[in-house]
Chimera marker file (.cmm) of the C-alpha trace (Angstrom):
<marker_set name="trace">
<marker id="1" x="-45.822" y="-6.390" z="14.417" r="1" g="1" b="0" radius="0.5"/>
<marker id="2" x="-45.456" y="-9.878" z="13.065" r="1" g="1" b="0" radius="0.5"/>
<marker id="3" x="-42.016" y="-11.355" z="13.620" r="1" g="1" b="0" radius="0.5"/>
<marker id="4" x="-40.303" y="-14.098" z="11.689" r="1" g="1" b="0" radius="0.5"/>
<marker id="5" x="-39.573" y="-17.347" z="13.425" r="1" g="1" b="0" radius="0.5"/>
<marker id="6" x="-36.861" y="-17.457" z="16.014" r="1" g="1" b="0" radius="0.5"/>
<marker id="7" x="-33.322" y="-17.618" z="14.553" r="1" g="1" b="0" radius="0.5"/>
<marker id="8" x="-30.079" y="-18.832" z="16.151" r="1" g="1" b="0" radius="0.5"/>
<marker id="9" x="-27.567" y="-16.318" z="17.544" r="1" g="1" b="0" radius="0.5"/>
<marker id="10" x="-23.997" y="-17.580" z="17.181" r="1" g="1" b="0" radius="0.5"/>
<marker id="11" x="-22.040" y="-14.696" z="18.664" r="1" g="1" b="0" radius="0.5"/>
<marker id="12" x="-22.477" y="-11.406" z="20.476" r="1" g="1" b="0" radius="0.5"/>
<marker id="13" x="-19.204" y="-9.570" z="19.944" r="1" g="1" b="0" radius="0.5"/>
<marker id="14" x="-20.319" y="-6.169" z="21.219" r="1" g="1" b="0" radius="0.5"/>
<marker id="15" x="-22.752" y="-5.673" z="24.087" r="1" g="1" b="0" radius="0.5"/>
<marker id="16" x="-24.158" y="-2.496" z="25.567" r="1" g="1" b="0" radius="0.5"/>
<marker id="17" x="-27.539" y="-3.032" z="27.231" r="1" g="1" b="0" radius="0.5"/>
<marker id="18" x="-28.057" y="-5.752" z="24.618" r="1" g="1" b="0" radius="0.5"/>
<marker id="19" x="-26.518" y="-7.229" z="21.499" r="1" g="1" b="0" radius="0.5"/>
<marker id="20" x="-24.868" y="-4.614" z="19.271" r="1" g="1" b="0" radius="0.5"/>
<marker id="21" x="-22.799" y="-6.726" z="16.876" r="1" g="1" b="0" radius="0.5"/>
<marker id="22" x="-22.282" y="-10.404" z="16.203" r="1" g="1" b="0" radius="0.5"/>
<marker id="23" x="-23.468" y="-13.259" z="14.018" r="1" g="1" b="0" radius="0.5"/>
<marker id="24" x="-26.961" y="-14.702" z="13.795" r="1" g="1" b="0" radius="0.5"/>
<marker id="25" x="-29.031" y="-16.540" z="11.247" r="1" g="1" b="0" radius="0.5"/>
<marker id="26" x="-31.399" y="-14.683" z="8.947" r="1" g="1" b="0" radius="0.5"/>
<marker id="27" x="-33.545" y="-17.037" z="6.887" r="1" g="1" b="0" radius="0.5"/>
<marker id="28" x="-31.311" y="-19.892" z="8.106" r="1" g="1" b="0" radius="0.5"/>
<marker id="29" x="-28.114" y="-18.287" z="6.766" r="1" g="1" b="0" radius="0.5"/>
<marker id="30" x="-25.370" y="-16.745" z="8.950" r="1" g="1" b="0" radius="0.5"/>
<marker id="31" x="-25.271" y="-12.946" z="8.818" r="1" g="1" b="0" radius="0.5"/>
<marker id="32" x="-23.169" y="-10.316" z="10.534" r="1" g="1" b="0" radius="0.5"/>
<marker id="33" x="-25.483" y="-7.993" z="12.467" r="1" g="1" b="0" radius="0.5"/>
<marker id="34" x="-24.761" y="-4.430" z="13.515" r="1" g="1" b="0" radius="0.5"/>
<marker id="35" x="-27.104" y="-2.317" z="15.599" r="1" g="1" b="0" radius="0.5"/>
<marker id="36" x="-28.059" y="0.911" z="13.828" r="1" g="1" b="0" radius="0.5"/>
<marker id="37" x="-30.604" y="2.259" z="16.303" r="1" g="1" b="0" radius="0.5"/>
<marker id="38" x="-31.287" y="1.143" z="19.848" r="1" g="1" b="0" radius="0.5"/>
<marker id="39" x="-34.636" y="1.519" z="21.588" r="1" g="1" b="0" radius="0.5"/>
<marker id="40" x="-35.143" y="2.414" z="25.261" r="1" g="1" b="0" radius="0.5"/>
<marker id="41" x="-35.659" y="-1.163" z="26.450" r="1" g="1" b="0" radius="0.5"/>
<marker id="42" x="-33.735" y="-4.346" z="25.622" r="1" g="1" b="0" radius="0.5"/>
<marker id="43" x="-37.116" y="-6.058" z="25.188" r="1" g="1" b="0" radius="0.5"/>
<marker id="44" x="-38.020" y="-3.635" z="22.393" r="1" g="1" b="0" radius="0.5"/>
<marker id="45" x="-36.966" y="-4.243" z="18.803" r="1" g="1" b="0" radius="0.5"/>
<marker id="46" x="-33.868" y="-2.347" z="17.682" r="1" g="1" b="0" radius="0.5"/>
<marker id="47" x="-32.830" y="-1.657" z="14.087" r="1" g="1" b="0" radius="0.5"/>
<marker id="48" x="-29.978" y="-3.717" z="12.643" r="1" g="1" b="0" radius="0.5"/>
<marker id="49" x="-28.077" y="-4.042" z="9.387" r="1" g="1" b="0" radius="0.5"/>
<marker id="50" x="-27.575" y="-7.682" z="8.366" r="1" g="1" b="0" radius="0.5"/>
<marker id="51" x="-24.832" y="-8.710" z="5.948" r="1" g="1" b="0" radius="0.5"/>
<marker id="52" x="-24.592" y="-12.319" z="4.694" r="1" g="1" b="0" radius="0.5"/>
<marker id="53" x="-21.389" y="-14.205" z="5.476" r="1" g="1" b="0" radius="0.5"/>
<marker id="54" x="-19.477" y="-16.648" z="3.337" r="1" g="1" b="0" radius="0.5"/>
<marker id="55" x="-18.684" y="-20.021" z="4.906" r="1" g="1" b="0" radius="0.5"/>
<marker id="56" x="-14.980" y="-19.292" z="5.465" r="1" g="1" b="0" radius="0.5"/>
<marker id="57" x="-15.675" y="-16.050" z="7.341" r="1" g="1" b="0" radius="0.5"/>
<marker id="58" x="-18.371" y="-17.762" z="9.385" r="1" g="1" b="0" radius="0.5"/>
<marker id="59" x="-16.006" y="-20.588" z="10.410" r="1" g="1" b="0" radius="0.5"/>
<marker id="60" x="-13.199" y="-18.161" z="11.297" r="1" g="1" b="0" radius="0.5"/>
<marker id="61" x="-15.604" y="-16.134" z="13.432" r="1" g="1" b="0" radius="0.5"/>
<marker id="62" x="-16.824" y="-19.261" z="15.228" r="1" g="1" b="0" radius="0.5"/>
<marker id="63" x="-13.219" y="-20.239" z="15.948" r="1" g="1" b="0" radius="0.5"/>
<marker id="64" x="-12.513" y="-16.818" z="17.440" r="1" g="1" b="0" radius="0.5"/>
<marker id="65" x="-15.753" y="-16.993" z="19.434" r="1" g="1" b="0" radius="0.5"/>
<marker id="66" x="-14.658" y="-20.358" z="20.878" r="1" g="1" b="0" radius="0.5"/>
<marker id="67" x="-11.367" y="-18.750" z="21.954" r="1" g="1" b="0" radius="0.5"/>
<marker id="68" x="-13.292" y="-16.024" z="23.775" r="1" g="1" b="0" radius="0.5"/>
<marker id="69" x="-15.635" y="-18.575" z="25.375" r="1" g="1" b="0" radius="0.5"/>
<marker id="70" x="-12.622" y="-20.494" z="26.751" r="1" g="1" b="0" radius="0.5"/>
<marker id="71" x="-11.274" y="-17.244" z="28.179" r="1" g="1" b="0" radius="0.5"/>
<marker id="72" x="-14.655" y="-16.387" z="29.727" r="1" g="1" b="0" radius="0.5"/>
<marker id="73" x="-14.975" y="-19.830" z="31.334" r="1" g="1" b="0" radius="0.5"/>
<marker id="74" x="-11.460" y="-19.549" z="32.797" r="1" g="1" b="0" radius="0.5"/>
<marker id="75" x="-12.150" y="-16.012" z="34.038" r="1" g="1" b="0" radius="0.5"/>
<marker id="76" x="-15.369" y="-17.128" z="35.749" r="1" g="1" b="0" radius="0.5"/>
<marker id="77" x="-13.496" y="-20.079" z="37.272" r="1" g="1" b="0" radius="0.5"/>
<marker id="78" x="-10.822" y="-17.705" z="38.604" r="1" g="1" b="0" radius="0.5"/>
<marker id="79" x="-7.993" y="-19.308" z="36.645" r="1" g="1" b="0" radius="0.5"/>
<marker id="80" x="-7.192" y="-16.208" z="34.587" r="1" g="1" b="0" radius="0.5"/>
<marker id="81" x="-7.497" y="-12.446" z="34.991" r="1" g="1" b="0" radius="0.5"/>
<marker id="82" x="-8.787" y="-9.569" z="32.897" r="1" g="1" b="0" radius="0.5"/>
<marker id="83" x="-5.176" y="-8.908" z="31.907" r="1" g="1" b="0" radius="0.5"/>
<marker id="84" x="-5.367" y="-11.824" z="29.458" r="1" g="1" b="0" radius="0.5"/>
<marker id="85" x="-8.671" y="-10.705" z="27.879" r="1" g="1" b="0" radius="0.5"/>
<marker id="86" x="-9.928" y="-11.729" z="25.312" r="1" g="1" b="0" radius="0.5"/>
<marker id="87" x="-7.878" y="-14.931" z="24.953" r="1" g="1" b="0" radius="0.5"/>
<marker id="88" x="-5.989" y="-17.297" z="27.177" r="1" g="1" b="0" radius="0.5"/>
<marker id="89" x="-2.192" y="-17.158" z="26.762" r="1" g="1" b="0" radius="0.5"/>
<marker id="90" x="-2.187" y="-20.380" z="24.709" r="1" g="1" b="0" radius="0.5"/>
<marker id="91" x="-4.831" y="-18.874" z="22.367" r="1" g="1" b="0" radius="0.5"/>
<marker id="92" x="-3.395" y="-15.355" z="22.061" r="1" g="1" b="0" radius="0.5"/>
<marker id="93" x="-1.403" y="-15.904" z="18.868" r="1" g="1" b="0" radius="0.5"/>
<marker id="94" x="-4.307" y="-17.531" z="17.012" r="1" g="1" b="0" radius="0.5"/>
<marker id="95" x="-6.720" y="-14.889" z="18.285" r="1" g="1" b="0" radius="0.5"/>
<marker id="96" x="-4.523" y="-12.127" z="16.845" r="1" g="1" b="0" radius="0.5"/>
<marker id="97" x="-4.430" y="-13.900" z="13.466" r="1" g="1" b="0" radius="0.5"/>
<marker id="98" x="-8.214" y="-14.341" z="13.490" r="1" g="1" b="0" radius="0.5"/>
<marker id="99" x="-8.833" y="-10.773" z="14.638" r="1" g="1" b="0" radius="0.5"/>
<marker id="100" x="-6.760" y="-9.452" z="11.744" r="1" g="1" b="0" radius="0.5"/>
<marker id="101" x="-8.497" y="-11.736" z="9.231" r="1" g="1" b="0" radius="0.5"/>
<marker id="102" x="-11.955" y="-10.832" z="10.501" r="1" g="1" b="0" radius="0.5"/>
<marker id="103" x="-11.407" y="-7.078" z="10.815" r="1" g="1" b="0" radius="0.5"/>
<marker id="104" x="-12.404" y="-6.454" z="7.185" r="1" g="1" b="0" radius="0.5"/>
<marker id="105" x="-14.720" y="-9.430" z="6.787" r="1" g="1" b="0" radius="0.5"/>
<marker id="106" x="-17.067" y="-8.726" z="9.713" r="1" g="1" b="0" radius="0.5"/>
<marker id="107" x="-18.599" y="-5.436" z="8.723" r="1" g="1" b="0" radius="0.5"/>
<marker id="108" x="-21.772" y="-4.079" z="7.227" r="1" g="1" b="0" radius="0.5"/>
<marker id="109" x="-21.544" y="-4.165" z="3.455" r="1" g="1" b="0" radius="0.5"/>
<marker id="110" x="-23.570" y="-1.359" z="1.936" r="1" g="1" b="0" radius="0.5"/>
<marker id="111" x="-24.116" y="-3.332" z="-1.278" r="1" g="1" b="0" radius="0.5"/>
<marker id="112" x="-25.413" y="-6.484" z="0.451" r="1" g="1" b="0" radius="0.5"/>
<marker id="113" x="-27.061" y="-5.617" z="3.735" r="1" g="1" b="0" radius="0.5"/>
<marker id="114" x="-30.708" y="-5.793" z="4.836" r="1" g="1" b="0" radius="0.5"/>
<marker id="115" x="-32.196" y="-3.378" z="7.390" r="1" g="1" b="0" radius="0.5"/>
<marker id="116" x="-34.422" y="-5.159" z="9.894" r="1" g="1" b="0" radius="0.5"/>
<marker id="117" x="-35.701" y="-4.890" z="13.421" r="1" g="1" b="0" radius="0.5"/>
<marker id="118" x="-34.472" y="-7.486" z="15.867" r="1" g="1" b="0" radius="0.5"/>
<marker id="119" x="-35.729" y="-8.673" z="19.219" r="1" g="1" b="0" radius="0.5"/>
<marker id="120" x="-33.247" y="-10.840" z="21.112" r="1" g="1" b="0" radius="0.5"/>
<marker id="121" x="-34.266" y="-13.506" z="23.617" r="1" g="1" b="0" radius="0.5"/>
<marker id="122" x="-31.226" y="-14.089" z="25.842" r="1" g="1" b="0" radius="0.5"/>
<marker id="123" x="-30.420" y="-17.345" z="27.584" r="1" g="1" b="0" radius="0.5"/>
<marker id="124" x="-28.368" y="-20.499" z="27.215" r="1" g="1" b="0" radius="0.5"/>
<marker id="125" x="-29.655" y="-20.689" z="23.621" r="1" g="1" b="0" radius="0.5"/>
<marker id="126" x="-29.947" y="-17.032" z="22.635" r="1" g="1" b="0" radius="0.5"/>
<marker id="127" x="-32.383" y="-16.479" z="19.797" r="1" g="1" b="0" radius="0.5"/>
<marker id="128" x="-33.459" y="-13.458" z="17.738" r="1" g="1" b="0" radius="0.5"/>
<marker id="129" x="-36.583" y="-12.604" z="15.798" r="1" g="1" b="0" radius="0.5"/>
<marker id="130" x="-36.036" y="-10.386" z="12.745" r="1" g="1" b="0" radius="0.5"/>
<marker id="131" x="-38.698" y="-8.284" z="11.035" r="1" g="1" b="0" radius="0.5"/>
<marker id="132" x="-38.263" y="-6.305" z="7.828" r="1" g="1" b="0" radius="0.5"/>
<marker id="133" x="-38.516" y="-2.545" z="8.331" r="1" g="1" b="0" radius="0.5"/>
<link id1="1" id2="2" r="1" g="1" b="0" radius="0.2"/>
<link id1="2" id2="3" r="1" g="1" b="0" radius="0.2"/>
<link id1="3" id2="4" r="1" g="1" b="0" radius="0.2"/>
<link id1="4" id2="5" r="1" g="1" b="0" radius="0.2"/>
<link id1="5" id2="6" r="1" g="1" b="0" radius="0.2"/>
<link id1="6" id2="7" r="1" g="1" b="0" radius="0.2"/>
<link id1="7" id2="8" r="1" g="1" b="0" radius="0.2"/>
<link id1="8" id2="9" r="1" g="1" b="0" radius="0.2"/>
<link id1="9" id2="10" r="1" g="1" b="0" radius="0.2"/>
<link id1="10" id2="11" r="1" g="1" b="0" radius="0.2"/>
<link id1="11" id2="12" r="1" g="1" b="0" radius="0.2"/>
<link id1="12" id2="13" r="1" g="1" b="0" radius="0.2"/>
<link id1="13" id2="14" r="1" g="1" b="0" radius="0.2"/>
<link id1="14" id2="15" r="1" g="1" b="0" radius="0.2"/>
<link id1="15" id2="16" r="1" g="1" b="0" radius="0.2"/>
<link id1="16" id2="17" r="1" g="1" b="0" radius="0.2"/>
<link id1="17" id2="18" r="1" g="1" b="0" radius="0.2"/>
<link id1="18" id2="19" r="1" g="1" b="0" radius="0.2"/>
<link id1="19" id2="20" r="1" g="1" b="0" radius="0.2"/>
<link id1="20" id2="21" r="1" g="1" b="0" radius="0.2"/>
<link id1="21" id2="22" r="1" g="1" b="0" radius="0.2"/>
<link id1="22" id2="23" r="1" g="1" b="0" radius="0.2"/>
<link id1="23" id2="24" r="1" g="1" b="0" radius="0.2"/>
<link id1="24" id2="25" r="1" g="1" b="0" radius="0.2"/>
<link id1="25" id2="26" r="1" g="1" b="0" radius="0.2"/>
<link id1="26" id2="27" r="1" g="1" b="0" radius="0.2"/>
<link id1="27" id2="28" r="1" g="1" b="0" radius="0.2"/>
<link id1="28" id2="29" r="1" g="1" b="0" radius="0.2"/>
<link id1="29" id2="30" r="1" g="1" b="0" radius="0.2"/>
<link id1="30" id2="31" r="1" g="1" b="0" radius="0.2"/>
<link id1="31" id2="32" r="1" g="1" b="0" radius="0.2"/>
<link id1="32" id2="33" r="1" g="1" b="0" radius="0.2"/>
<link id1="33" id2="34" r="1" g="1" b="0" radius="0.2"/>
<link id1="34" id2="35" r="1" g="1" b="0" radius="0.2"/>
<link id1="35" id2="36" r="1" g="1" b="0" radius="0.2"/>
<link id1="36" id2="37" r="1" g="1" b="0" radius="0.2"/>
<link id1="37" id2="38" r="1" g="1" b="0" radius="0.2"/>
<link id1="38" id2="39" r="1" g="1" b="0" radius="0.2"/>
<link id1="39" id2="40" r="1" g="1" b="0" radius="0.2"/>
<link id1="40" id2="41" r="1" g="1" b="0" radius="0.2"/>
<link id1="41" id2="42" r="1" g="1" b="0" radius="0.2"/>
<link id1="42" id2="43" r="1" g="1" b="0" radius="0.2"/>
<link id1="43" id2="44" r="1" g="1" b="0" radius="0.2"/>
<link id1="44" id2="45" r="1" g="1" b="0" radius="0.2"/>
<link id1="45" id2="46" r="1" g="1" b="0" radius="0.2"/>
<link id1="46" id2="47" r="1" g="1" b="0" radius="0.2"/>
<link id1="47" id2="48" r="1" g="1" b="0" radius="0.2"/>
<link id1="48" id2="49" r="1" g="1" b="0" radius="0.2"/>
<link id1="49" id2="50" r="1" g="1" b="0" radius="0.2"/>
<link id1="50" id2="51" r="1" g="1" b="0" radius="0.2"/>
<link id1="51" id2="52" r="1" g="1" b="0" radius="0.2"/>
<link id1="52" id2="53" r="1" g="1" b="0" radius="0.2"/>
<link id1="53" id2="54" r="1" g="1" b="0" radius="0.2"/>
<link id1="54" id2="55" r="1" g="1" b="0" radius="0.2"/>
<link id1="55" id2="56" r="1" g="1" b="0" radius="0.2"/>
<link id1="56" id2="57" r="1" g="1" b="0" radius="0.2"/>
<link id1="57" id2="58" r="1" g="1" b="0" radius="0.2"/>
<link id1="58" id2="59" r="1" g="1" b="0" radius="0.2"/>
<link id1="59" id2="60" r="1" g="1" b="0" radius="0.2"/>
<link id1="60" id2="61" r="1" g="1" b="0" radius="0.2"/>
<link id1="61" id2="62" r="1" g="1" b="0" radius="0.2"/>
<link id1="62" id2="63" r="1" g="1" b="0" radius="0.2"/>
<link id1="63" id2="64" r="1" g="1" b="0" radius="0.2"/>
<link id1="64" id2="65" r="1" g="1" b="0" radius="0.2"/>
<link id1="65" id2="66" r="1" g="1" b="0" radius="0.2"/>
<link id1="66" id2="67" r="1" g="1" b="0" radius="0.2"/>
<link id1="67" id2="68" r="1" g="1" b="0" radius="0.2"/>
<link id1="68" id2="69" r="1" g="1" b="0" radius="0.2"/>
<link id1="69" id2="70" r="1" g="1" b="0" radius="0.2"/>
<link id1="70" id2="71" r="1" g="1" b="0" radius="0.2"/>
<link id1="71" id2="72" r="1" g="1" b="0" radius="0.2"/>
<link id1="72" id2="73" r="1" g="1" b="0" radius="0.2"/>
<link id1="73" id2="74" r="1" g="1" b="0" radius="0.2"/>
<link id1="74" id2="75" r="1" g="1" b="0" radius="0.2"/>
<link id1="75" id2="76" r="1" g="1" b="0" radius="0.2"/>
<link id1="76" id2="77" r="1" g="1" b="0" radius="0.2"/>
<link id1="77" id2="78" r="1" g="1" b="0" radius="0.2"/>
<link id1="78" id2="79" r="1" g="1" b="0" radius="0.2"/>
<link id1="79" id2="80" r="1" g="1" b="0" radius="0.2"/>
<link id1="80" id2="81" r="1" g="1" b="0" radius="0.2"/>
<link id1="81" id2="82" r="1" g="1" b="0" radius="0.2"/>
<link id1="82" id2="83" r="1" g="1" b="0" radius="0.2"/>
<link id1="83" id2="84" r="1" g="1" b="0" radius="0.2"/>
<link id1="84" id2="85" r="1" g="1" b="0" radius="0.2"/>
<link id1="85" id2="86" r="1" g="1" b="0" radius="0.2"/>
<link id1="86" id2="87" r="1" g="1" b="0" radius="0.2"/>
<link id1="87" id2="88" r="1" g="1" b="0" radius="0.2"/>
<link id1="88" id2="89" r="1" g="1" b="0" radius="0.2"/>
<link id1="89" id2="90" r="1" g="1" b="0" radius="0.2"/>
<link id1="90" id2="91" r="1" g="1" b="0" radius="0.2"/>
<link id1="91" id2="92" r="1" g="1" b="0" radius="0.2"/>
<link id1="92" id2="93" r="1" g="1" b="0" radius="0.2"/>
<link id1="93" id2="94" r="1" g="1" b="0" radius="0.2"/>
<link id1="94" id2="95" r="1" g="1" b="0" radius="0.2"/>
<link id1="95" id2="96" r="1" g="1" b="0" radius="0.2"/>
<link id1="96" id2="97" r="1" g="1" b="0" radius="0.2"/>
<link id1="97" id2="98" r="1" g="1" b="0" radius="0.2"/>
<link id1="98" id2="99" r="1" g="1" b="0" radius="0.2"/>
<link id1="99" id2="100" r="1" g="1" b="0" radius="0.2"/>
<link id1="100" id2="101" r="1" g="1" b="0" radius="0.2"/>
<link id1="101" id2="102" r="1" g="1" b="0" radius="0.2"/>
<link id1="102" id2="103" r="1" g="1" b="0" radius="0.2"/>
<link id1="103" id2="104" r="1" g="1" b="0" radius="0.2"/>
<link id1="104" id2="105" r="1" g="1" b="0" radius="0.2"/>
<link id1="105" id2="106" r="1" g="1" b="0" radius="0.2"/>
<link id1="106" id2="107" r="1" g="1" b="0" radius="0.2"/>
<link id1="107" id2="108" r="1" g="1" b="0" radius="0.2"/>
<link id1="108" id2="109" r="1" g="1" b="0" radius="0.2"/>
<link id1="109" id2="110" r="1" g="1" b="0" radius="0.2"/>
<link id1="110" id2="111" r="1" g="1" b="0" radius="0.2"/>
<link id1="111" id2="112" r="1" g="1" b="0" radius="0.2"/>
<link id1="112" id2="113" r="1" g="1" b="0" radius="0.2"/>
<link id1="113" id2="114" r="1" g="1" b="0" radius="0.2"/>
<link id1="114" id2="115" r="1" g="1" b="0" radius="0.2"/>
<link id1="115" id2="116" r="1" g="1" b="0" radius="0.2"/>
<link id1="116" id2="117" r="1" g="1" b="0" radius="0.2"/>
<link id1="117" id2="118" r="1" g="1" b="0" radius="0.2"/>
<link id1="118" id2="119" r="1" g="1" b="0" radius="0.2"/>
<link id1="119" id2="120" r="1" g="1" b="0" radius="0.2"/>
<link id1="120" id2="121" r="1" g="1" b="0" radius="0.2"/>
<link id1="121" id2="122" r="1" g="1" b="0" radius="0.2"/>
<link id1="122" id2="123" r="1" g="1" b="0" radius="0.2"/>
<link id1="123" id2="124" r="1" g="1" b="0" radius="0.2"/>
<link id1="124" id2="125" r="1" g="1" b="0" radius="0.2"/>
<link id1="125" id2="126" r="1" g="1" b="0" radius="0.2"/>
<link id1="126" id2="127" r="1" g="1" b="0" radius="0.2"/>
<link id1="127" id2="128" r="1" g="1" b="0" radius="0.2"/>
<link id1="128" id2="129" r="1" g="1" b="0" radius="0.2"/>
<link id1="129" id2="130" r="1" g="1" b="0" radius="0.2"/>
<link id1="130" id2="131" r="1" g="1" b="0" radius="0.2"/>
<link id1="131" id2="132" r="1" g="1" b="0" radius="0.2"/>
<link id1="132" id2="133" r="1" g="1" b="0" radius="0.2"/>
</marker_set>
């Protein structure tokens, strides 16, 4: 299999033995990805649906991701508990607004999506390689 070049992963909003949903570039444009079929190993390509995002949705999603990252950092530092998940008390109200705005925007659109295989390379700069199916 020949993979495309490595693309940036912005968010991983659902994880189960690997990235299930989130936002990553596809041909240098942000797309919502949703895992359709998972293989036996996280190192093996899984099948994903990719839906392009408009700039407003992308920015809202990045804002919500930053809220979660602040919560995660505080949780790891021991300054908050799981009871506050997924946002610190000072971010809760904005998180709820963003969650409600993004609920309909971050989804696979049947009229716009691409089906591809993706291999994620996890680390401090998580990357993904997409290949058309």
